[in-house]
C-alpha positions as CSV (number, residue, x, y, z in Angstrom):
1,M,-50.1,-148.1,-156.9
2,H,-47.7,-146.7,-159.5
3,P,-50.0,-144.9,-162.0
4,E,-47.2,-143.1,-163.7
5,A,-44.7,-146.0,-163.8
6,A,-43.7,-147.6,-167.1
7,V,-42.3,-150.7,-165.3
8,V,-43.5,-152.1,-162.0
9,V,-41.8,-155.1,-160.3
10,D,-43.2,-156.6,-157.1
11,G,-41.7,-159.5,-155.3
12,L,-40.2,-160.9,-158.5
13,T,-38.5,-164.2,-157.8
14,K,-36.8,-166.8,-160.1
15,R,-35.7,-170.2,-158.9
16,Y,-34.1,-173.2,-160.6
17,G,-34.6,-176.1,-158.3
18,A,-33.1,-175.2,-154.9
19,R,-31.2,-172.2,-156.4
20,T,-32.7,-168.7,-156.1
21,V,-31.4,-166.5,-158.9
22,V,-33.7,-163.5,-158.3
23,D,-35.0,-163.1,-154.7
24,D,-38.1,-161.0,-154.0
25,V,-37.0,-158.0,-156.0
26,S,-39.3,-154.9,-156.2
27,F,-38.9,-151.6,-157.9
28,A,-40.7,-149.2,-160.2
29,I,-39.5,-147.1,-163.1
30,A,-41.3,-143.9,-164.0
31,Q,-42.2,-143.0,-167.5
32,G,-39.3,-141.2,-169.2
33,E,-36.8,-142.3,-166.5
34,T,-33.4,-143.9,-167.2
35,F,-32.9,-146.6,-164.5
36,A,-29.6,-148.5,-164.0
37,L,-29.6,-152.0,-162.6
38,L,-26.1,-152.6,-161.2
39,G,-24.4,-155.8,-159.9
40,P,-21.6,-158.3,-160.5
41,N,-21.8,-161.2,-162.8
42,G,-24.3,-163.8,-161.6
43,A,-26.1,-161.2,-159.4
44,G,-29.5,-161.7,-161.2
45,K,-29.5,-158.6,-163.4
46,S,-29.9,-160.3,-166.8
47,T,-32.5,-162.8,-165.4
48,T,-34.5,-159.9,-164.0
49,V,-34.5,-158.0,-167.3
50,E,-35.3,-161.1,-169.3
51,M,-38.4,-161.6,-167.1
52,L,-39.4,-158.0,-167.9
53,E,-38.9,-158.7,-171.6
54,G,-41.0,-161.8,-171.4
55,F,-38.2,-164.2,-172.2
56,R,-38.2,-166.0,-168.8
57,T,-41.1,-166.9,-166.6
58,P,-41.0,-165.8,-162.9
59,T,-41.4,-168.4,-160.2
60,S,-43.4,-165.9,-158.1
61,G,-44.1,-162.2,-157.9
62,T,-45.4,-159.9,-160.6
63,A,-44.1,-157.6,-163.3
64,R,-45.8,-155.1,-165.4
65,V,-44.3,-153.3,-168.4
66,L,-46.5,-150.6,-169.8
67,G,-49.3,-152.1,-167.7
68,V,-49.0,-155.6,-169.2
69,D,-47.7,-158.8,-167.7
70,P,-44.7,-159.6,-170.1
71,Q,-45.8,-163.3,-170.1
72,R,-49.0,-162.2,-171.7
73,G,-47.6,-159.5,-174.0
74,D,-49.0,-159.7,-177.5
75,R,-47.6,-158.5,-180.7
76,G,-48.9,-155.0,-180.1
77,W,-47.2,-154.8,-176.7
78,R,-43.9,-156.1,-178.2
79,S,-44.0,-153.3,-180.8
80,R,-44.0,-150.8,-177.8
81,I,-40.7,-152.1,-176.3
82,G,-37.2,-152.1,-177.6
83,V,-34.5,-154.7,-176.7
84,V,-30.8,-154.4,-177.1
85,L,-29.2,-157.7,-176.0
86,Q,-25.6,-158.2,-175.0
87,S,-25.2,-160.2,-178.3
88,S,-27.6,-159.6,-181.1
89,G,-26.6,-162.2,-183.7
90,Q,-27.2,-159.7,-186.5
91,A,-27.2,-160.8,-190.1
92,G,-23.7,-159.7,-191.0
93,V,-24.2,-160.2,-194.7
94,L,-26.7,-157.4,-194.9
95,T,-25.8,-153.7,-195.0
96,V,-26.8,-151.3,-192.3
97,R,-29.6,-149.9,-194.5
98,E,-30.8,-153.4,-195.5
99,I,-31.1,-154.7,-192.0
100,L,-32.9,-151.6,-190.7
101,T,-35.2,-151.6,-193.7
102,H,-36.1,-155.3,-193.0
103,F,-36.8,-154.6,-189.3
104,A,-38.8,-151.4,-190.2
105,R,-41.5,-153.6,-191.9
106,V,-42.2,-155.4,-188.6
107,F,-43.4,-152.3,-186.7
108,P,-46.7,-150.4,-187.3
109,D,-45.1,-147.0,-186.7
110,A,-41.5,-147.5,-187.6
111,R,-39.0,-144.6,-187.7
112,D,-37.7,-143.5,-191.1
113,V,-34.7,-145.7,-191.9
114,D,-32.4,-143.0,-193.0
115,E,-33.3,-140.8,-190.1
116,T,-32.6,-143.7,-187.7
117,I,-29.2,-144.3,-189.4
118,A,-28.4,-140.6,-188.9
119,A,-29.5,-140.7,-185.3
120,V,-27.0,-143.4,-184.5
121,G,-24.2,-141.7,-186.5
122,L,-23.9,-144.3,-189.2
123,T,-24.9,-142.3,-192.3
124,E,-21.4,-142.7,-193.8
125,H,-21.6,-146.5,-193.3
126,A,-25.2,-147.1,-194.4
127,Q,-24.1,-149.2,-197.4
128,R,-21.5,-151.3,-195.5
129,R,-22.1,-154.8,-194.4
130,V,-22.7,-155.0,-190.7
131,S,-19.9,-157.6,-190.4
132,K,-17.4,-155.1,-191.7
133,L,-18.2,-152.5,-189.0
134,S,-16.1,-151.9,-185.9
135,G,-17.5,-153.2,-182.6
136,G,-18.7,-149.8,-181.6
137,Q,-20.4,-149.3,-184.9
138,Q,-22.1,-152.7,-184.7
139,R,-23.4,-151.7,-181.2
140,R,-24.9,-148.6,-182.8
141,V,-26.7,-150.9,-185.3
142,D,-28.1,-152.8,-182.2
143,V,-29.4,-149.6,-180.8
144,A,-30.9,-148.5,-184.2
145,L,-32.8,-151.8,-184.3
146,G,-33.9,-151.3,-180.7
147,I,-35.4,-147.9,-181.3
148,M,-36.7,-148.5,-184.8
149,G,-40.2,-149.2,-183.6
150,R,-40.3,-145.9,-181.5
151,P,-40.4,-147.9,-178.2
152,E,-41.9,-146.5,-175.1
153,V,-39.5,-148.7,-173.0
154,L,-36.0,-149.6,-174.1
155,F,-34.0,-152.4,-172.4
156,L,-30.2,-152.0,-172.8
157,D,-28.2,-155.0,-171.4
158,E,-24.5,-154.1,-170.9
159,P,-24.5,-152.0,-174.1
160,T,-20.8,-150.8,-174.0
161,T,-19.0,-153.9,-172.9
162,G,-15.7,-154.0,-174.8
163,F,-15.9,-150.4,-176.0
164,D,-12.8,-148.1,-175.9
165,P,-13.3,-144.9,-173.9
166,Q,-14.0,-142.7,-177.0
167,A,-16.6,-145.1,-178.3
168,R,-18.3,-145.3,-174.9
169,R,-18.6,-141.5,-174.7
170,A,-20.0,-141.3,-178.2
171,F,-22.5,-144.1,-177.3
172,W,-23.6,-142.2,-174.1
173,E,-24.5,-139.2,-176.3
174,L,-26.6,-141.4,-178.4
175,I,-28.5,-142.8,-175.4
176,R,-29.0,-139.3,-174.0
177,G,-30.7,-138.4,-177.2
178,V,-33.0,-141.4,-177.0
179,A,-33.9,-140.5,-173.4
180,A,-34.5,-136.9,-174.4
181,D,-37.2,-138.2,-176.8
182,G,-39.1,-139.4,-173.7
183,T,-38.1,-143.1,-173.9
184,T,-38.0,-145.0,-170.6
185,I,-34.7,-146.9,-170.4
186,L,-33.7,-149.8,-168.2
187,L,-29.9,-150.2,-168.4
188,T,-27.7,-152.9,-167.0
189,T,-24.0,-152.1,-166.8
190,H,-20.7,-153.0,-165.1
191,Y,-19.4,-149.5,-165.5
192,L,-20.3,-147.3,-162.6
193,D,-19.3,-144.1,-164.4
194,E,-21.7,-145.1,-167.1
195,A,-24.6,-145.3,-164.6
196,E,-23.6,-141.9,-163.1
197,Q,-23.6,-140.4,-166.6
198,L,-26.9,-141.8,-167.9
199,A,-29.2,-142.9,-165.1
200,D,-31.6,-140.9,-163.0
201,R,-31.8,-143.7,-160.4
202,A,-30.2,-147.0,-159.8
203,G,-30.7,-150.3,-158.0
204,I,-27.8,-152.5,-156.8
205,I,-28.4,-156.2,-156.9
206,A,-26.2,-159.0,-155.6
207,G,-26.9,-162.6,-154.8
208,G,-30.3,-162.1,-156.4
209,R,-31.4,-159.5,-153.8
210,L,-31.9,-155.8,-154.2
211,L,-29.5,-154.1,-151.8
212,A,-30.2,-150.5,-152.5
213,L,-32.5,-148.3,-154.6
214,D,-32.3,-144.6,-154.9
215,E,-31.3,-141.6,-157.0
216,I,-27.8,-141.9,-158.3
217,G,-26.5,-139.1,-156.1
218,R,-28.2,-140.5,-153.0
219,I,-27.8,-144.3,-153.3
220,G,-26.3,-145.8,-150.2
221,G,-27.6,-143.0,-148.0
222,A,-25.9,-140.0,-146.4
223,E,-23.6,-142.1,-144.1
224,A,-22.1,-144.0,-147.1
225,R,-21.2,-140.7,-148.7
226,T,-19.5,-139.2,-145.6
227,P,-16.1,-137.9,-146.6
228,I,-13.0,-139.9,-145.4
229,V,-9.9,-138.3,-144.1
230,R,-6.7,-140.4,-144.4
231,W,-3.2,-139.5,-143.2
232,S,-0.1,-140.9,-141.7
233,D,2.0,-140.0,-138.6
234,A,4.5,-141.7,-136.3
235,A,1.7,-143.9,-135.0
236,G,0.9,-145.3,-138.4
237,R,-1.9,-144.9,-141.0
238,H,-5.2,-143.4,-140.0
239,E,-8.7,-143.1,-141.5
240,V,-11.7,-141.2,-140.1
241,R,-15.1,-140.5,-141.6
242,T,-16.4,-137.0,-140.9
243,T,-19.0,-134.6,-142.2
244,E,-16.5,-131.7,-141.5
245,P,-13.2,-132.8,-143.1
246,A,-11.7,-129.4,-143.3
247,S,-12.3,-128.7,-139.6
248,F,-11.0,-132.1,-138.7
249,V,-7.7,-131.6,-140.7
250,R,-7.2,-128.2,-139.0
251,G,-7.3,-130.0,-135.7
252,L,-4.6,-132.5,-136.5
253,R,-1.3,-132.0,-134.6
254,G,1.9,-131.5,-136.4
255,E,2.2,-131.9,-140.2
256,P,0.3,-135.1,-141.4
257,V,1.9,-137.2,-144.1
258,D,0.1,-138.4,-147.2
259,L,-3.0,-136.4,-146.2
260,E,-6.0,-137.0,-148.4
261,I,-9.7,-136.2,-148.2
262,V,-11.9,-138.6,-150.2
263,R,-15.6,-138.3,-150.9
264,P,-16.9,-141.9,-151.6
265,S,-17.9,-142.3,-155.2
266,L,-20.7,-144.5,-156.5
267,E,-18.1,-147.2,-157.2
268,D,-16.9,-147.0,-153.6
269,I,-20.4,-147.4,-152.3
270,Y,-21.2,-150.2,-154.7
271,L,-18.1,-152.2,-153.8
272,S,-18.8,-151.8,-150.1
273,M,-22.4,-153.0,-150.6
274,I,-21.6,-156.1,-152.6
275,G,-18.4,-156.9,-150.7
276,E,-20.1,-159.0,-148.1
277,V,-22.6,-160.7,-150.4
278,E,-21.7,-164.2,-151.7
279,V,-22.5,-163.9,-155.4
280,D,-24.4,-167.0,-156.6
281,D,-23.2,-168.3,-160.0
282,A,-26.6,-169.8,-160.8
283,E,-27.4,-167.1,-163.3
284,L,-24.2,-167.8,-165.2
285,E,-24.6,-171.6,-165.2
286,L,-28.3,-171.5,-166.0
287,D,-28.0,-168.9,-168.8
288,E,-29.1,-171.4,-171.4
289,V,-31.9,-173.0,-169.3
290,A,-35.3,-172.5,-170.8
291,A,-37.6,-170.4,-168.7
């Protein structure tokens, strides 16, 4: 049904007792595409990704990553995917070169260690212990480990949480380089600007349900992106959605106060979508429960 897709999810569901953490989620990710899965804490993002990585077992529905059910993925399949978790638990006593050299031995067609170190911008720190690096530099080590095996699919789970703005932008350039090599990327993030910068398409999930799925510039539909005109006058504050904001403003009587024309951003659309959804905290509470 999706012959060119690297990832196919169909009716994926995960329950813990009476609690549904992921509820009938379906989507596909094309080969070479960068796809962002967006949602608040407890929405079901991480559980969905962990099922695709093979770390959790679905209650129902199916998933295919590179044509394989993650629950049946063998060593050869695992060598074709890369995983960058929120917390890696790296061996901090090792240097950057030592830990990458160790991991390179695991893969049948590993990248050159020094080339990988250069790719993530850590050449000057190759001989430093990982524990002595800054948070942003340690995250670069995480990505280096994730791409060491030349993965066809790379999972990035909230990769820039805690980064300062400069480190985030440097990290974005790194991920763009990985994507340019043809790697399919599934990204979860709380940063809407990050999704806009990196992703081709996005899905918004809340309460375990997929609320929207589309290209970044079209998600939410045309109506959600209709410009908003706001102004004040003697009668109070007003707000009108219109596809012709300039014409509308010209038609206002008198001199409007605090006039502004706003085109809803991805963040505005996202907040509007999840605003009415009661977020189930099951994913947070059951994070340590075995699949």
